[in-house]
N, C-alpha and C positions, 0 to 999 in steps of 0.2 A: 408271153414271157419267154425270154431266151436265157441260156445259162452257159457258163464257162468254168472249167477247172484247170488250174495250172499247178504243177509241182515245183516247189521252190528249192533252190540249192543253196540258199543263204537266208539269214533272218530278214524279215521285213516288218517294220513298225509303221503301220498306216498313219498313226497319229503324228509321228515325227515327219514322215515323208510328205503327207498331204497338208500339214499344218499351214504352209504358206498360202494355200488356196482357200482356207476357211476365214470367214469374216466374223469370228467370235461365236459364242454359244447360241446366239439368236439368229445366226445366218439362215435365211429362209431357203437357200439353195443347196445346203449341205449339212450333214450331221457327221460327226467324226469322233471315233474312239481309237485306242491303240491298235485294236485288232478288227475294227469294223468301220466302214465308211459308206455313206449313202449320198449320192450326188446327182443333181439334176443338170442336164446339159442339152444344148441344141446340136444336132448332127446334120449331115448332108441329106439324110432321109427323114428328118423331123426330130421332134423332142424325145427325150428319153430320161429315165431315172435308173441309175445303176447302184446296186448294193454289192459291196465287196467285203468278204470276210477272209481272215488269215488264221489258220489253226493247223497244228500237226504237220507243218511243212507243206501245206497246200493253200492255194488261193482259190476261193470259189466266188463266182460273181453271177448275179441275176440282173436282168434289165427288162424294163417295161417301156412300151410306147413304140411309135413308128420307127424311131431311130435305135431300137434295142440292139440289133445286130451290129450296127456301126459303133455304137457305144462300147459294146463288149470288145470289139476289135482294137479299141484304143486303150483298153485297161492296162496292158503291159507297159506302155509308155506313161500312162497316168500315174501308176504306182512306182515308177522309177526302175522298172526292170530293164529298160534300155540305158540306164545310167551305169557308169562304171566306177564304183567306189574304190576299186583296186588301183585306179590311176593316181590316187592320192597316197603318197608315200612320205609322210613327214618324218623328220628325225626324232630322236628321243626327246621327250618333253611333253608339254601340255597337250598339244594337238594330237599327238599319237595316242595319248591316254584318253582324250575325248572320243576319238574315232573308235578306240577299243570298247569304250563304254556304250557306244551307240551303233552297233553293227547293223541295225535295221534301218538306219537313216539313209534315204536315197533322195535324188532330186527329181521331182515329177515333171512331166511334160504334158500339157493339156492340148496343145495344138490349136487353141481357141484364142486368137490374138485380140479381137475386140473385147471379149469378156475380160481378159487380163488388163487391157488398156483402160477400160472403164473403171475397174477397181483401183488401178494405180492413180488415175486422175482424181478420183474421189479422195485419195489419201494424200494428195499434194498439200503440204504446208498446213495441215490440221492435225488434231489429236486423233488417236485411234478411235476413241468413242464417237467423235464427230463423223469420221469416215464410215464407221459401221452403221451409225444412225442414217446417214445419207443413202448408203447402199440398201438398207432394209426398206426405206421409203421408196426408193427408185423401183425396186423389184415389186413391191406390193402395189404401187400405183400404175406401173406400165408393163410388168411382166404378166405371167399367166400360170395357173396351176400346172405342175408337172405330172406326167402320167405315173401310174402306180399307186401303191397303198400308203406311201410314207408322208403325204401331205406337204411335199416340197413345192417350191416355185421356181420358174425359169427366169433367168435374166431377160430384160427386154430385148427384142430383136433390133437389128441395125436400123431398119426403116422406121420403126417407132421412135427410137432415140433421135434420129436425124430430124424428125418432124415435130418433136415435142416443143412447145413454146416455153420460153424462159420462165414466165410467170407461174408455170406449173412446177418448176424445179425449186424455186426460191423457198417455198414453204417447207421443203424437205431438208433445208439447211445447205443447199448447193448454190453458192453465189454465182454471179454472172460469169466470172472468168472460167471456173471449172465447168459450168454448164455449157458455155460456148465451145470449150475444148471437146467435151463429150459429143456434142451435136455435130461438130465438124468432123471428128474422127469417125463417127457413125456414118456420115455421108461418104466416106472414103473406105468403107469396110472391106469391099472386095479387094481393093488394092492392098490393104493392110494384111489381109489373111495370107497373101502370097509370101510374106516374110518367113514363114516356117520352113520354106525350102532354101532360104539364104543362110549364109554364115552369120553368126551373132553380130559381128561388127557391121556388116552390111544391113542387117535388120535394124540395128540401133540407129544407123544413119537415116534410114527411111522413116523410122518413127520420129526422129528429132526434126525432120523436115515439116512436121505438123505444127501449126501454131499452138503454143501452150505445152508442148512436150519437150522436156529437156533430158539430160543424162540420167537423172534419178528415175524418172518415169520409164524411160526406155529400158533401163536395166531391170526394173521390176517386171516388165513385160517379157523380155528375153529369158529371164529366170523361170517364170511361171508357164509361159506358152511354149518355150523351146527347150527348157531344161538346161539352160546355159550354165555350165559349171564354173565359169569365170566372171559372171555378172557381179558388178559392184555398184551399189546404189549411192553414187557420189551425191552429196547434198543432203544426206539423211540427218535428222535431228540428233539421234542417239548413237548411231553406228560408230563414228570415229572414236568416241569415248570408250565404247565397249572394246573395240579392237586394241586401242592403245593400252587400256588397263589390263586386258588379258595377256597381250603379247609383250608388253614392255613395262608394266607396272606404273604407267603414267595415267593419272585420272582424267586428263583432258587432252584433246587433240583436235586438229582440223583435218580436212580431207587430204591435204598433202601428206601429213604424217601418217594417216591411215593407209594411204596407198603405198607409202614407203615401207611400212611394216608388213603389208600384204604382198609386196613384190616377190619375195622368195617363193611364193605359192602361186605365181601367175599360171593361169590355166585351170586352177582349182580354187580360186579365191571365193567363189560363191559357196563352195563346200566348207571352207574354213569359217566363213561367216555363219552358216547354218549350225555348225558344230558349236560355235561360241554362243549363238542365240539360244540354243537348247541346253546349254551347260549349267545354267543357273548363275553364271558369273554376271556381275553388274558393277559398273563404275560407281564410285562414291558420288552422292548427290550433294551439291553445295548451294544450290539456289532454288527459286520457285520453279515448279513444273510449268510446262506449257499450258497457258490458260485455255480452258474450254469455253468457246463462244456459242452464242445462239444466233446463227445467221438468219434463221427464219423470223427472228424478232426485229431485224434491222430493216 
């Protein structure tokens, strides 16, 4: 076991910061609270489990497994200590108040492109419940137990995902289109991992060169893997309505209107979205919710 201690010069809320990386309370790869996080990951030295705690102006972390030292070295980026919330300077109004209320919210950076891409692909055009179910099934079927005492699991490695036959994925609720996208992306994993050294626009362009990966998926990946403070998930089912309701009092909007409202915050649009998502604000609902399907039964 290896350990790390850092002194914090500003508040840090692990729950708010790492929330975009968690796939719900049953996520087999991660456990998350406001002041504590436990996460399984793969590193260049092998698998690791990292436990992070924040208390009394200090961050302490412990890690288990062959990749423990590498995992600890990535903790500052993971918890957003490389992020710069001070770069966001909204004028008086809602966003300034939301930023004041959430001083511990930062944008995380995992550096793990394929992991983020698989999550985003699973979330394409389905409900959160469907995506979380598919992710849990994928991890349990093709991942492996993570090191350490916390009982977590590791996401499947690229070589396993690239070789898994489609008929093994369909019972997990992953239909042919998303399954083929995951398998093809996994076969190009080494090339994809290079994007963390690129600018976010160049990274998004490389991602969108993959079949089945569009602007929404690319933005989800640059946000999670690179900590891109300007990522906007164009094509999201709920996001335009949230942005238009919060910023303009309009209950419904399309992507064009959302981008228009976010334009004054270019460079920090992902931070604006995170503040709105964690605010409790929600646009009025006028119609039926997106239907939950059972792909495994088709």
